[in-house]
N, C-alpha and C positions, 0 to 999 in steps of 0.2 A: 415767588416760589414756583416759577415755571420750569426750573431746571431739575426737578425731581423725576425719577424714572417711574413709569407706570407699572402697576403690578402685573405679574404674569411673564410669560416668555415672549419676547418680541425680537425681531431682527435688530441688530445694533445700529442700523442706519435710520431708524424711524425716531425722530425727535419727540420728546414727551409732550410738547405743546400741540403738535399735530395729532397725537393720540387723544389728548383731552378734547381738542376741537371736534374730532370725529365722534368721540363719545357723547359730547353734548348735542351735536346735530343729528346723531343717529346714522351717520354714514358708515358703511362697512370699510374695513381696512383690508386691502388686497396686497399680499406679499408675493412677488414674483421672483423666483430664483432661477439662475442659469445652470445650476449644478444638477445634472441628472443622476439617478442612482447608479452606483458603480458596479452593481452585480453582486454575486455571492462573495463572501469573504473567504480568505485562504483557509480558514479553519474548517469550512464546510468540505473541503477536498481532502483534509488530513485523514479522516477515518477510512474512506475507500482506498486511499493509497496504502495505508498501513495494513489493511485486510488483504489487499492484493499482493503486497510484498511478502507478508508472512505466509500466504498460501503458496506463492511461487517458491519461497525458501523451503517450505515443507515438501513440495513435490521434488525439488532438486535433492533434498536430503534423503527422501525415500528411494529415489532412483540410484543415488550413490550407495546406499546401503544394500540395495538389490544387486548392484554390480559387484560390490565387495563380497557378498554372500556367494554369488556365482563363481567368482574367482577363487574363493576359498574352497568351494566344492570341487572345482577343476583341479586345483593343486592337490587336494586330498585324494581324488580319484587317480591322479598320475602317480602319487606316492604309493598307493596301494597296489596299482598295476605293476609298478616297477619292483616292488618287493615280492609280489606273488609269483612272478615267473610265468612260464607258459601254462595254459589251461588246456587240458585234453579231454575230449569226449569221444569215446570209442576209438577209432583210428585217426581222428582229426585233431590236430594240435593247433592252438591259436596262441600266438605270443602277443600280449597286450601292449608291451612297451619295447622300444628298440634299446639295445645296449648302448651305453654312452661311449664306449671305447671304439666302436667301429663306425 
């Protein structure tokens, strides 16, 4: 019955009879691995990338909305100035928009 696996988690290359021999004699078992830890998993980088991306998209959206608002205000001011005609104060007359025909 020397082919039974010992209890617990062991490396797969340690035979059961060596484990039992070490257990009866009291010798410690040292397991040496050549696989160093690989660092942080990819999931650890996911949250910061999502937060930064959504923040950047929010800033771009806010900037685009501000530009659209400024453009709308400029078109509205041009339309009002074109419809109003010249403005006169005392003897000074100011024409806000050029005529399209000339």
